[in-house]
C-alpha positions as CSV (number, residue, x, y, z in Angstrom):
1,M,-130.3,-195.1,52.9
2,Y,-130.9,-193.8,56.4
3,I,-129.0,-194.9,59.2
4,V,-130.5,-195.5,62.9
5,T,-127.5,-196.3,65.2
6,G,-129.3,-198.0,68.5
7,G,-131.9,-199.3,65.7
8,A,-132.8,-202.3,67.7
9,G,-133.1,-200.5,71.3
10,F,-136.4,-198.6,72.5
11,I,-136.7,-195.4,70.6
12,G,-134.3,-196.5,67.7
13,S,-136.6,-199.3,66.5
14,N,-139.5,-197.8,67.1
15,L,-138.4,-194.8,64.9
16,V,-136.9,-197.6,62.1
17,R,-140.9,-198.2,62.0
18,A,-142.1,-194.9,61.6
19,L,-139.9,-194.3,58.9
20,I,-140.9,-197.4,57.3
21,D,-144.5,-196.6,57.5
22,R,-143.4,-194.1,55.7
23,G,-142.4,-196.1,52.9
24,H,-139.2,-195.8,53.1
25,D,-137.7,-199.0,52.5
26,D,-133.4,-198.7,52.7
27,I,-132.7,-198.5,56.3
28,V,-129.6,-199.8,57.8
29,V,-129.9,-200.5,61.9
30,V,-126.7,-200.0,63.7
31,D,-126.7,-201.7,67.2
32,D,-124.9,-203.8,69.6
33,L,-126.8,-207.4,70.0
34,E,-125.0,-208.6,72.9
35,D,-127.9,-208.6,74.3
36,G,-129.6,-210.7,71.9
37,H,-132.7,-210.2,73.6
38,K,-133.4,-207.2,71.9
39,F,-133.6,-208.7,68.3
40,S,-137.4,-209.2,69.0
41,N,-137.4,-205.3,68.3
42,I,-136.7,-205.4,64.9
43,S,-138.0,-209.0,63.6
44,N,-140.7,-207.5,62.8
45,L,-139.2,-204.9,60.3
46,S,-138.3,-205.1,57.1
47,I,-134.9,-203.2,57.2
48,T,-132.2,-203.3,54.4
49,D,-129.2,-204.2,56.8
50,Y,-128.1,-204.6,59.9
51,L,-124.3,-203.7,61.4
52,D,-122.5,-203.8,64.7
53,K,-122.0,-200.4,65.8
54,E,-117.6,-201.0,65.6
55,D,-118.7,-202.4,62.1
56,F,-120.1,-199.4,61.0
57,L,-117.6,-197.0,61.9
58,E,-115.0,-199.3,59.8
59,R,-117.8,-199.2,57.0
60,L,-117.9,-195.2,56.9
61,S,-114.4,-195.0,56.8
62,S,-113.4,-197.5,54.3
63,D,-116.6,-197.6,51.6
64,A,-117.1,-194.4,50.1
65,A,-119.9,-195.4,48.0
66,F,-121.6,-196.5,51.7
67,A,-121.1,-193.3,53.1
68,Q,-122.4,-191.4,50.2
69,G,-125.6,-193.4,50.3
70,I,-126.0,-192.1,53.3
71,K,-130.0,-189.5,53.0
72,A,-129.5,-189.1,57.1
73,I,-128.2,-190.5,60.5
74,F,-130.5,-191.0,63.1
75,H,-128.1,-191.4,66.2
76,Q,-130.3,-193.2,69.0
77,G,-127.6,-195.1,70.2
78,A,-126.3,-195.0,73.7
79,C,-125.9,-196.5,77.3
80,S,-128.7,-195.0,78.9
81,A,-128.3,-196.7,82.2
82,T,-128.2,-193.9,85.1
83,T,-127.0,-196.3,87.3
84,E,-123.6,-197.0,85.3
85,W,-121.1,-195.3,87.1
86,D,-117.7,-196.4,85.0
87,G,-117.5,-193.2,83.5
88,R,-114.4,-194.6,80.6
89,Y,-116.6,-196.7,79.3
90,M,-119.7,-194.1,79.4
91,M,-117.5,-191.6,77.5
92,K,-116.1,-193.6,75.2
93,N,-119.6,-195.3,74.3
94,N,-122.2,-191.8,74.5
95,Y,-119.4,-189.3,74.0
96,A,-116.8,-190.6,71.6
97,Y,-119.0,-192.3,69.6
98,S,-121.3,-189.4,68.7
99,Q,-117.7,-187.5,67.8
100,V,-117.4,-189.4,65.3
101,L,-120.8,-189.3,63.7
102,L,-120.8,-186.1,64.0
103,H,-117.6,-185.6,61.8
104,H,-118.8,-187.7,59.6
105,C,-121.7,-185.9,58.6
106,L,-120.4,-182.3,58.8
107,E,-118.1,-183.7,56.4
108,N,-120.5,-184.9,53.8
109,K,-123.2,-182.6,54.6
110,T,-125.3,-184.9,56.1
111,P,-128.2,-184.5,58.4
112,Y,-127.1,-185.6,61.8
113,I,-130.3,-186.1,64.6
114,Y,-129.0,-187.3,67.8
115,A,-130.8,-188.6,71.0
116,S,-129.3,-186.1,73.9
117,S,-131.1,-185.9,77.3
118,A,-132.9,-184.3,80.2
119,A,-130.6,-185.6,82.1
120,V,-128.6,-183.0,81.6
121,Y,-130.5,-181.0,83.6
122,G,-130.2,-183.0,86.9
123,G,-131.9,-181.2,89.8
124,S,-132.6,-178.1,88.4
125,S,-136.0,-177.0,88.3
126,N,-135.8,-174.9,84.9
127,F,-135.6,-176.9,81.8
128,V,-134.5,-174.3,79.3
129,E,-131.6,-175.4,76.6
130,D,-129.0,-173.2,78.4
131,P,-126.2,-173.6,80.1
132,L,-127.2,-171.7,82.9
133,F,-129.9,-175.0,84.0
134,E,-127.7,-178.0,83.2
135,G,-126.3,-179.9,85.5
136,P,-126.2,-183.6,85.6
137,L,-126.6,-185.8,88.5
138,N,-124.7,-189.0,87.0
139,V,-122.0,-189.7,84.4
140,Y,-124.7,-190.7,81.9
141,G,-126.3,-186.9,82.2
142,Y,-122.7,-185.8,82.1
143,S,-121.5,-188.0,78.8
144,K,-124.7,-186.4,77.3
145,L,-124.4,-182.8,78.5
146,Q,-120.3,-182.6,76.8
147,F,-121.6,-184.0,73.7
148,D,-123.9,-180.8,73.5
149,R,-121.1,-178.9,74.5
150,Y,-119.0,-180.1,71.8
151,V,-121.8,-179.5,69.4
152,R,-122.5,-176.0,70.3
153,H,-118.5,-175.3,70.2
154,V,-117.8,-177.1,67.0
155,A,-121.3,-176.8,64.6
156,P,-122.9,-173.3,66.5
157,H,-123.5,-172.7,62.7
158,P,-123.2,-175.9,60.6
159,E,-123.7,-176.1,56.9
160,S,-125.3,-179.2,57.1
161,Q,-128.3,-180.1,59.2
162,V,-127.1,-180.8,63.1
163,V,-129.8,-181.3,65.9
164,G,-129.4,-183.0,69.8
165,L,-133.0,-183.7,70.9
166,R,-133.0,-183.7,74.8
167,Y,-135.8,-186.7,75.6
168,F,-137.8,-186.6,78.8
169,N,-139.6,-189.6,80.5
170,V,-140.3,-191.5,77.1
171,Y,-142.4,-195.0,77.4
172,G,-144.2,-196.9,75.0
173,P,-143.6,-200.4,73.1
174,R,-140.6,-202.1,72.5
175,E,-138.9,-201.4,75.8
176,Q,-138.9,-204.4,77.5
177,H,-135.8,-205.1,77.5
178,K,-134.3,-202.1,79.5
179,G,-135.5,-204.2,82.7
180,S,-135.1,-201.4,85.7
181,M,-134.6,-198.7,83.0
182,A,-137.8,-199.5,81.8
183,S,-140.4,-196.7,82.3
184,V,-142.8,-196.3,85.3
185,A,-146.0,-197.1,83.2
186,F,-144.3,-200.4,82.0
187,H,-143.4,-201.7,85.8
188,L,-146.7,-200.3,86.9
189,N,-148.7,-202.9,84.3
190,N,-146.4,-205.7,85.3
191,Q,-147.2,-205.1,89.2
192,I,-151.2,-204.5,88.1
193,L,-150.6,-207.9,86.3
194,E,-149.0,-209.6,89.2
195,D,-150.6,-208.7,92.3
196,G,-153.1,-205.9,91.3
197,E,-151.0,-203.3,93.1
198,A,-148.9,-200.1,91.8
199,R,-146.5,-199.6,94.0
200,L,-145.1,-195.7,93.9
201,F,-143.0,-193.9,96.6
202,T,-143.9,-192.0,99.3
203,G,-143.4,-187.8,99.3
204,T,-140.1,-186.7,99.1
205,D,-138.7,-183.0,98.2
206,G,-142.0,-181.4,99.6
207,Y,-144.4,-183.8,97.2
208,A,-147.2,-186.0,98.9
209,D,-147.2,-189.6,98.0
210,G,-147.0,-190.3,94.3
211,E,-147.3,-186.5,93.3
212,Q,-143.8,-185.8,92.0
213,L,-143.9,-184.8,88.7
214,R,-142.5,-186.0,85.4
215,D,-142.9,-185.0,81.9
216,F,-143.9,-188.3,80.4
217,V,-143.6,-188.5,76.9
218,Y,-145.3,-191.3,74.5
219,V,-142.6,-192.7,71.7
220,D,-144.7,-192.4,69.4
221,D,-144.6,-188.5,69.3
222,V,-140.8,-188.5,69.8
223,C,-140.9,-190.2,66.5
224,N,-143.0,-187.9,65.0
225,V,-140.6,-185.1,66.1
226,N,-137.5,-186.6,64.4
227,L,-139.5,-186.5,61.2
228,W,-140.5,-183.3,61.4
229,F,-136.6,-182.8,61.5
230,L,-135.9,-184.8,59.0
231,D,-138.9,-183.1,56.6
232,N,-137.2,-179.6,57.8
233,P,-132.9,-180.1,57.4
234,G,-132.5,-176.0,57.5
235,V,-133.3,-176.3,61.0
236,S,-130.7,-177.0,63.6
237,G,-129.8,-176.5,67.0
238,I,-130.8,-178.5,70.5
239,Y,-134.1,-179.1,71.7
240,N,-136.3,-180.3,74.6
241,C,-138.3,-183.4,73.5
242,G,-140.8,-183.9,75.9
243,S,-144.7,-183.2,76.4
244,G,-143.8,-179.5,78.0
245,N,-146.6,-181.0,80.3
246,A,-145.8,-182.2,83.6
247,Q,-147.7,-185.2,85.4
248,T,-147.8,-187.3,88.6
249,F,-147.0,-190.6,89.2
250,N,-150.1,-191.0,90.3
251,D,-151.9,-190.0,87.2
252,V,-149.7,-192.7,85.5
253,A,-150.8,-195.6,87.9
254,N,-154.3,-194.4,87.7
255,A,-154.1,-194.6,83.6
256,V,-152.9,-198.1,84.1
257,I,-155.9,-198.9,87.0
258,K,-158.0,-197.6,84.8
259,W,-157.3,-199.7,81.4
260,H,-157.4,-202.6,83.6
261,E,-160.6,-201.9,85.6
262,K,-158.7,-203.2,88.5
263,G,-155.6,-202.4,91.2
264,K,-154.8,-199.9,93.6
265,I,-152.0,-197.9,94.5
266,R,-149.5,-198.5,97.7
267,Y,-147.1,-196.2,98.4
268,I,-143.8,-197.9,99.4
269,P,-140.8,-195.8,101.4
270,F,-138.7,-194.0,99.3
271,P,-135.3,-195.5,99.1
272,D,-132.2,-194.1,101.2
273,H,-129.7,-194.7,97.5
274,L,-132.0,-192.5,95.9
275,K,-132.0,-189.6,97.9
276,G,-130.0,-186.5,96.3
277,A,-129.9,-188.0,93.1
278,Y,-133.3,-188.1,91.7
279,Q,-135.7,-185.7,89.9
280,S,-138.5,-185.0,91.7
281,Y,-140.0,-182.6,88.9
282,T,-139.1,-182.0,85.2
283,Q,-141.1,-180.4,82.6
284,A,-139.9,-179.5,79.4
285,D,-139.8,-176.0,78.3
286,L,-141.1,-176.0,74.3
287,S,-140.5,-172.7,73.8
288,Q,-137.6,-173.4,71.3
289,L,-139.3,-176.2,69.6
290,R,-142.0,-174.3,68.7
291,K,-140.1,-171.4,67.9
292,A,-138.4,-173.6,64.8
293,G,-141.6,-174.4,64.2
294,C,-141.8,-177.6,65.4
295,D,-145.9,-178.5,65.4
296,V,-146.1,-182.1,66.9
297,E,-148.8,-182.5,69.4
298,F,-147.8,-184.5,72.7
299,R,-150.5,-186.6,74.3
300,P,-151.2,-187.0,77.7
301,V,-150.4,-189.7,80.0
302,E,-154.0,-190.7,80.0
303,E,-153.7,-191.3,76.2
304,G,-150.1,-192.3,75.7
305,V,-150.6,-195.2,78.3
306,R,-154.4,-196.7,76.9
307,D,-152.4,-196.2,73.3
308,Y,-149.4,-198.5,75.0
309,L,-151.5,-201.0,76.9
310,D,-153.2,-201.6,73.8
311,Q,-150.0,-202.7,72.1
312,L,-148.3,-204.7,75.1
313,C,-151.4,-206.6,76.6
314,G,-153.7,-206.4,73.6
315,P,-157.7,-206.3,73.2
316,Q,-158.2,-210.0,74.6
317,Q,-156.8,-208.7,78.0
318,H,-159.2,-205.6,78.3
C-alpha cells in the first residue's frame, strides 16, 4: 500500500488522485479532519482506508503486518500557515512527526518522499539547495529547514530512498479549504467573479506595481515530480520543486482575466505588516533536480491557470 499523509489537503489529495490515475488501488490517506471541509478533496477518490494522523503512528508501531505492507510514504502533512507563530505546535506537528516517519522508513527500508518548502530560503536571492542560502523568515520555514538539516545529518547516504521536495508557489485544484493561504490564482479568480477587479500589491523592494516575481508551479507538475522519484527509488536527496521560471503577479492576474474575458487589475497599498517578511522574488534552481535525472516539464502560468480555471469554474462559465 501507499501512504499519503496530508492526503485530504491540497497537494496530498492531488497526489492521491495521480496515484489512482496510475492504477493504484491500495492507497491509505492519513490526515487530521478537524477541519471537516477538507473531506471534499477526497470524497470522489476511491481510497483503501483513512487514518487520523495520531492513529497512524500508533498503527505503525503496533501492527507489524501493516507496517511491512507499506510500499512508500509520501509525507505531505504539515501546518503550512506562514502566519502561525506557535513555535511549539509547529515543531511538534511539522518536525517531530516527520522524524518518526523518517526513522520508521529507514528501519524498514521504505521509500520516504516528503514535502519541504521554498520557505527555507526566506529572503535569499539564490534558491540553491545549499545551507549557504537558507534563512527562513517565519517559524513554518524554520520547521521545514530544521527537518532538512536533520535528514542531512541522520541519513546523508541512506540505504533506502529519502527525498525532500522544496515546493515553491504551488497552485491548482483542491486548495479551496486553505482560506487566506490559498494561491494567488485562487484569490484573483474569486475577485474577478465578485467584482471584476484583480487586486495586486503596489511595488515594493524596487519592483514596479504587480511586478514582484514568484516561481508559480502547477500542482499536477508537482505530483509528476513525486511520481518520478517513486519510479526511481535509487535517487535520494533534497531538491527544489518549482517551475524554474519566475513570473510576475501581473502574469497571473492577466491569465485569470484572459480566461474570463473580462476584468481589470487594481493595485492596492503594500501592507505594513508584510514589510521585511515578504518574498518579492523566488525562482527554483533546478540544476540538482535535472542532474538527478528528473525530466518532468513544468507548464508556464499562462497554461497552468487555464487548466486550473477549466476545472475550478467549468466550461459553462467560460
